[in-house]
C-alpha positions as CSV (number, residue, x, y, z in Angstrom):
1,M,-17.6,-3.7,-19.9
2,T,-20.4,-2.3,-19.6
3,V,-21.6,1.6,-18.7
4,I,-23.5,1.8,-15.4
5,A,-26.4,4.5,-14.7
6,E,-26.2,4.9,-10.1
7,D,-28.6,7.4,-8.2
8,F,-25.0,8.9,-7.7
9,H,-24.7,11.1,-11.3
10,K,-26.3,13.9,-10.4
11,L,-23.0,14.1,-7.3
12,L,-20.6,13.9,-9.9
13,P,-19.2,16.8,-11.5
14,Q,-19.7,16.8,-15.5
15,G,-17.5,14.6,-17.2
16,I,-17.2,11.7,-15.1
17,R,-18.7,9.1,-15.9
18,S,-18.9,5.4,-14.2
19,R,-18.8,1.7,-16.1
20,I,-17.5,-1.7,-15.0
21,V,-14.3,-3.2,-16.2
22,D,-13.3,-7.2,-15.7
23,N,-9.5,-6.8,-14.5
24,S,-8.8,-10.1,-14.8
25,N,-7.8,-10.9,-11.6
26,G,-10.8,-11.8,-10.3
27,L,-13.0,-8.4,-10.1
28,D,-15.3,-6.3,-11.7
29,V,-14.1,-3.1,-11.4
30,H,-15.7,-0.4,-10.5
31,I,-14.5,2.4,-11.9
32,L,-15.1,6.5,-12.1
33,E,-13.6,8.3,-15.8
34,A,-12.4,12.0,-16.7
35,G,-11.2,13.1,-20.4
36,F,-11.9,9.5,-22.4
37,E,-14.1,11.2,-25.0
38,D,-10.1,11.2,-27.1
39,A,-8.4,7.9,-27.0
40,G,-4.9,9.3,-27.0
41,R,-4.6,11.4,-23.9
42,P,-2.2,9.9,-21.7
43,C,-3.7,8.6,-18.3
44,L,-3.7,9.0,-15.1
45,L,-4.4,6.1,-11.8
46,L,-5.5,7.6,-9.1
47,L,-6.0,5.2,-5.9
48,H,-7.9,5.9,-2.7
49,G,-7.5,5.3,1.1
50,F,-10.1,4.1,3.6
51,P,-12.3,4.5,4.0
52,E,-13.1,6.5,1.1
53,L,-13.9,5.1,-2.9
54,A,-13.5,6.4,-6.4
55,F,-15.9,8.8,-6.2
56,S,-13.2,11.2,-3.0
57,W,-11.3,11.9,-6.4
58,R,-14.5,13.7,-7.8
59,K,-13.0,17.1,-7.0
60,V,-9.9,16.8,-9.1
61,M,-10.7,15.0,-11.6
62,P,-12.1,17.3,-14.1
63,A,-9.4,19.6,-13.8
64,L,-7.4,17.0,-14.5
65,A,-9.5,16.3,-17.4
66,A,-9.2,19.7,-18.3
67,A,-5.1,19.5,-18.2
68,G,-4.8,16.4,-21.1
69,Y,-5.1,13.2,-19.3
70,H,-7.9,10.1,-19.3
71,V,-8.5,10.0,-15.4
72,I,-9.0,6.6,-13.7
73,A,-10.0,6.6,-10.0
74,P,-11.1,2.6,-9.4
75,D,-13.1,1.5,-6.4
76,Q,-10.5,-1.2,-4.9
77,R,-10.7,-4.6,-3.6
78,G,-12.5,-4.7,-1.0
79,Y,-14.2,-1.6,-2.1
80,G,-17.8,0.3,-3.1
81,R,-19.8,-1.4,-6.4
82,T,-16.1,-3.4,-7.1
83,T,-17.2,-7.3,-7.1
84,G,-15.5,-10.4,-7.1
85,W,-13.3,-10.1,-3.8
86,E,-14.2,-12.4,-0.6
87,P,-16.5,-10.7,1.7
88,G,-15.1,-11.5,5.6
89,F,-13.2,-11.3,8.5
90,D,-12.3,-15.2,7.8
91,C,-11.1,-14.8,4.3
92,D,-8.2,-15.4,2.1
93,L,-6.3,-12.7,3.6
94,G,-3.3,-12.3,0.8
95,K,-5.7,-11.7,-1.7
96,F,-5.8,-8.3,-0.2
97,G,-1.7,-8.5,-0.3
98,M,0.3,-5.5,-1.3
99,L,1.8,-7.7,-4.3
100,N,-2.3,-8.3,-5.2
101,L,-3.5,-5.1,-5.3
102,V,-0.7,-3.8,-7.4
103,R,-1.5,-7.2,-9.7
104,D,-4.9,-5.7,-9.5
105,A,-3.7,-2.0,-10.6
106,I,-1.9,-3.7,-14.0
107,G,-5.5,-5.1,-14.9
108,L,-7.7,-3.5,-14.5
109,L,-4.8,-0.8,-17.0
110,H,-4.3,-4.2,-19.7
111,A,-8.6,-4.7,-19.6
112,L,-8.3,-0.5,-21.0
113,G,-5.8,-1.1,-22.9
114,R,-2.9,1.2,-21.2
115,Q,0.6,-0.2,-21.9
116,S,1.4,2.5,-19.5
117,V,0.2,5.4,-17.6
118,T,2.2,8.9,-17.0
119,A,1.0,9.0,-13.3
120,V,0.3,6.5,-10.7
121,I,-1.7,9.3,-7.9
122,G,-2.2,7.0,-4.7
123,H,-3.9,8.8,-1.4
124,D,-3.5,7.7,2.7
125,F,-4.0,3.8,2.1
126,G,-3.7,3.8,-1.9
127,S,-0.4,5.8,-1.4
128,P,2.1,3.0,-0.8
129,V,0.1,0.8,-3.2
130,A,0.9,3.7,-6.3
131,A,4.6,3.5,-4.1
132,Y,4.6,-0.2,-4.6
133,C,3.6,0.3,-8.7
134,A,6.4,2.0,-9.0
135,L,8.7,0.4,-7.3
136,L,8.0,-2.6,-9.0
137,R,7.0,-1.6,-12.9
138,P,8.7,1.5,-13.5
139,D,7.6,0.8,-17.8
140,I,4.4,1.1,-16.4
141,F,4.2,3.9,-14.0
142,K,5.8,6.6,-15.1
143,S,6.3,9.0,-12.3
144,V,3.7,8.4,-9.1
145,A,2.2,11.5,-6.9
146,L,1.5,10.1,-2.7
147,M,-0.3,12.1,-1.1
148,S,-1.0,11.9,2.7
149,A,1.3,8.7,4.0
150,P,4.9,8.8,3.4
151,F,7.0,5.9,2.0
152,G,10.1,5.2,3.5
153,G,10.3,2.3,1.0
154,A,9.9,-2.0,1.8
155,P,10.5,-3.3,5.0
156,A,13.8,-4.0,6.0
157,L,15.7,-7.3,6.1
158,P,16.1,-8.4,9.7
159,P,19.9,-8.2,11.2
160,V,22.4,-10.8,10.2
161,G,22.9,-12.2,13.5
162,R,20.0,-10.9,15.5
163,D,19.6,-13.4,18.7
164,T,15.9,-14.7,18.0
165,G,15.8,-15.2,21.9
166,T,16.2,-12.0,22.3
167,P,12.5,-10.4,22.7
168,V,11.8,-7.8,20.6
169,P,10.2,-4.7,22.3
170,D,6.0,-4.8,21.5
171,I,4.9,-1.2,20.7
172,H,1.4,-2.1,21.9
173,D,2.1,-4.1,24.9
174,A,4.0,-0.3,25.5
175,L,1.4,2.1,24.9
176,A,-0.6,0.1,26.8
177,N,0.9,0.1,29.9
178,L,1.3,4.0,29.6
179,E,-0.6,5.8,32.8
180,R,-3.0,6.6,29.5
181,P,-3.7,3.2,28.3
182,R,-3.9,3.5,24.8
183,K,-4.0,1.6,21.0
184,H,-2.4,1.8,17.3
185,Y,-5.7,2.5,15.1
186,Q,-3.7,0.0,12.5
187,H,-3.7,-2.7,15.4
188,Y,-7.3,-2.4,15.8
189,Y,-8.3,-2.1,12.7
190,S,-6.0,-5.8,12.8
191,T,-8.9,-6.8,14.8
192,R,-12.5,-9.1,14.4
193,A,-14.1,-6.5,15.9
194,A,-13.4,-3.3,14.1
195,N,-15.6,-3.7,11.0
196,D,-19.5,-4.5,13.6
197,D,-17.7,-1.7,15.9
198,M,-18.5,0.4,13.2
199,W,-20.8,-1.1,10.6
200,R,-23.4,-1.8,13.5
201,C,-22.3,1.4,15.7
202,P,-25.3,3.2,18.0
203,Q,-24.8,6.4,15.8
204,G,-25.1,5.0,12.5
205,V,-22.4,4.9,9.8
206,H,-23.7,8.0,8.4
207,A,-22.9,9.5,11.7
208,F,-19.8,7.8,12.3
209,L,-18.4,9.0,8.3
210,R,-19.6,11.9,9.4
211,A,-17.6,12.2,12.7
212,Y,-14.4,10.7,11.3
213,Y,-13.9,12.5,8.4
214,H,-15.1,16.0,11.0
215,F,-11.9,14.5,13.1
216,K,-8.9,14.4,10.7
217,S,-9.1,17.4,8.6
218,A,-8.6,20.6,9.1
219,D,-11.7,21.9,10.8
220,W,-10.7,19.6,13.8
221,I,-8.8,22.7,15.2
222,G,-7.1,20.0,17.4
223,N,-5.0,19.1,13.9
224,R,-1.7,21.0,15.0
225,P,0.8,18.2,13.3
226,F,4.4,18.4,14.4
227,A,7.2,15.4,13.6
228,L,7.6,12.6,16.6
229,A,11.6,12.1,17.8
230,S,10.7,8.4,18.0
231,W,8.7,5.6,17.1
232,S,8.1,5.3,21.4
233,A,5.0,4.8,23.3
234,D,5.2,8.3,24.5
235,E,5.6,9.8,21.7
236,L,2.7,7.7,20.0
237,A,0.3,9.2,22.5
238,K,0.7,12.7,21.1
239,M,-1.0,11.8,17.9
240,P,-4.8,12.3,18.7
241,T,-7.2,9.5,19.6
242,Y,-7.9,8.9,15.6
243,Y,-5.1,7.1,15.8
244,I,-3.1,6.5,19.2
245,M,-7.0,5.5,20.5
246,D,-7.7,4.8,23.9
247,L,-6.9,1.1,25.2
248,A,-10.7,0.6,26.1
249,S,-12.8,2.4,23.5
250,D,-13.6,1.7,19.2
251,M,-13.7,3.5,16.9
252,A,-16.8,4.4,17.0
253,E,-17.1,5.1,20.4
254,T,-13.7,7.6,19.3
255,V,-15.1,10.2,17.2
256,R,-18.5,10.0,18.8
257,P,-17.7,13.3,21.1
258,E,-15.9,15.2,17.8
259,M,-19.4,15.3,15.8
260,P,-19.3,18.7,14.3
261,A,-22.6,20.8,15.3
262,P,-25.9,21.6,12.7
263,A,-23.8,24.2,11.7
264,A,-20.7,23.4,11.0
265,I,-22.5,20.4,9.0
266,N,-24.3,22.9,7.5
267,T,-21.2,24.8,6.3
268,C,-18.8,22.0,5.4
269,K,-18.3,23.0,1.7
270,W,-15.5,20.1,1.1
271,L,-18.4,17.5,2.0
272,S,-22.2,17.8,1.4
273,E,-24.7,16.1,3.2
274,P,-25.5,14.4,0.2
275,E,-21.8,13.8,-0.9
276,L,-21.9,12.0,2.5
277,R,-25.0,9.8,2.3
278,Y,-23.1,8.5,-0.8
279,Y,-20.8,6.8,1.2
280,S,-22.5,6.5,3.9
281,A,-25.4,4.2,1.9
282,T,-22.0,3.0,0.8
283,Y,-20.6,1.4,3.4
284,E,-24.2,0.6,4.8
285,R,-24.3,-2.1,2.6
286,T,-20.9,-3.3,2.4
287,G,-19.3,-3.0,6.2
288,F,-15.8,-1.6,5.9
289,Q,-14.2,-5.6,6.5
290,G,-12.6,-5.1,2.6
291,G,-10.7,-1.9,4.0
292,L,-10.0,-3.7,6.3
293,N,-7.6,-6.6,5.6
294,W,-5.9,-4.2,4.4
295,Y,-4.5,-2.9,7.6
296,R,-4.5,-7.0,8.3
297,C,-2.3,-7.7,5.7
298,G,-0.1,-4.7,6.7
299,T,0.0,-5.5,10.3
300,D,1.1,-9.3,10.1
301,P,4.5,-10.4,9.7
302,E,4.3,-12.7,7.1
303,M,3.4,-11.2,4.3
304,Q,5.8,-8.0,5.2
305,R,8.1,-10.9,5.1
306,D,6.2,-11.2,1.7
307,L,7.9,-7.4,1.3
308,E,11.3,-7.7,2.4
309,I,12.8,-8.9,-0.9
310,F,12.2,-5.0,-2.3
311,A,14.7,-4.2,0.7
312,G,16.9,-1.6,-0.4
313,V,14.8,-1.4,-4.3
314,K,14.1,2.6,-4.6
315,I,11.2,4.2,-6.3
316,T,13.4,5.0,-9.6
317,V,10.5,7.2,-11.4
318,P,10.2,11.1,-10.7
319,A,8.1,11.7,-7.3
320,C,6.6,13.8,-5.0
321,F,4.6,13.9,-2.1
322,I,0.9,16.2,-1.1
323,A,-0.3,16.5,2.3
324,G,-2.6,19.2,4.4
325,A,-0.8,21.1,6.4
326,S,-2.7,19.7,9.4
327,D,-2.3,16.7,8.6
328,W,-1.0,13.9,11.0
329,G,-0.8,10.9,9.0
330,I,2.4,12.7,7.9
331,H,4.3,12.4,11.1
332,Q,2.6,9.2,12.7
333,K,6.1,6.6,11.0
334,P,8.9,8.9,13.0
335,G,11.1,8.8,10.1
336,T,9.4,7.8,6.8
337,L,8.7,11.7,5.4
338,D,12.5,11.5,5.8
339,A,13.7,8.2,4.7
340,M,11.1,9.3,1.4
341,Q,12.7,12.1,0.4
342,T,16.8,10.5,1.0
343,K,16.0,7.0,0.8
344,A,13.1,5.3,-1.2
345,C,13.3,7.9,-4.1
346,A,15.8,8.5,-6.6
347,R,13.9,10.8,-8.3
348,F,11.8,13.4,-5.4
349,E,10.6,16.5,-7.2
350,G,9.0,17.8,-3.9
351,L,6.6,17.3,-0.8
352,H,3.5,20.4,-0.2
353,L,2.3,20.9,2.9
354,V,-1.1,22.5,2.0
355,P,-2.8,25.3,3.8
356,D,-6.2,24.6,4.9
357,A,-6.5,20.5,4.7
358,G,-5.8,18.3,7.2
359,H,-6.2,14.0,6.0
360,W,-8.7,14.2,3.0
361,V,-6.9,17.8,0.9
362,Q,-7.9,16.0,-2.5
363,Q,-11.5,16.5,-1.2
364,E,-10.8,20.2,1.1
365,Q,-8.7,21.7,-1.1
366,P,-8.7,20.5,-4.5
367,E,-8.1,23.0,-6.8
368,A,-4.8,23.4,-4.8
369,V,-4.2,19.6,-5.3
370,A,-5.5,19.6,-9.2
371,H,-3.0,22.8,-9.6
372,L,0.0,20.5,-7.5
373,L,-0.7,17.3,-9.9
374,V,0.0,19.5,-12.8
375,Q,2.4,20.7,-11.9
376,F,4.1,18.0,-11.7
377,L,2.8,16.2,-14.6
378,K,4.7,18.8,-16.5
379,H,7.7,18.9,-15.0
380,S,8.1,15.3,-14.7
């Protein structure tokens, strides 16, 4: 486990270090750490989402370390400076499946000499990974904080006696047949074209990410989310186009009109141009396919069938949920927010919607998020 010195170290708050760890599951994992000086500290594992990195936790890590924790944030499989994963679309997709992502987390903790962690904390696509960590190994993951993506439980088993010859209504066909034809972003992210659409987009990766992050933040005035009535095309189409895209558009085309003005960029306190440059330089090097393979697993019926064996199993450790008040992500799957609180988690201890934050809540409002996490950890 060799400590590495990277060009981005000046962007990291004081007290955060960067190094590479072999996780014994095929990866050399790049991690950021805070509170590492005292080996006896309780541990927190922070799992990022898409299109993010361990770097996304930089603003909350010092406060969590100051509260007495050893804080670990990895670049997950398919991301950033972590290596050992198979690149490209034509890969062994199973390596990006949920159970292997949980194995990655356990392997990392084992490599660091940790038998357990006080909490696993996941944001965006890191949220379901954190949820399955807690659901499958409560002996290792003693509590869980989910952020921006509610967890409604493992996929349900198919109804007994269902007539398999009867076609199931296809939400993607229904979206495509709307008066304004649309498509679901996760379905799009599962296509072969998605990576190059973003990686090789005309505006460049840096401008693409600036528009993407802005569009999903509280800075975009159109983010005024509300609960949707059902999983139907008409209801889903009420969401912004970063979730329910125009049928003929790719993601780079979708976000391009929402590029903030130079003055807004210069005054953006939660994501400066140097900070964004770290993201863009990383994705210019790696492309987006590693993270997109997670979406492919999520939309693959056979891979989802593997998770049906956990249908009805509840998360039994203390759980909480944190999201931005301006985040549409909490409503993108109607009914899931309620199911998380009433069915999926046996010990759900609080839902917190942070004012003046959109999807990137731990970056937009890091002080509020750190405070909520510390309070949860004290009482869980």
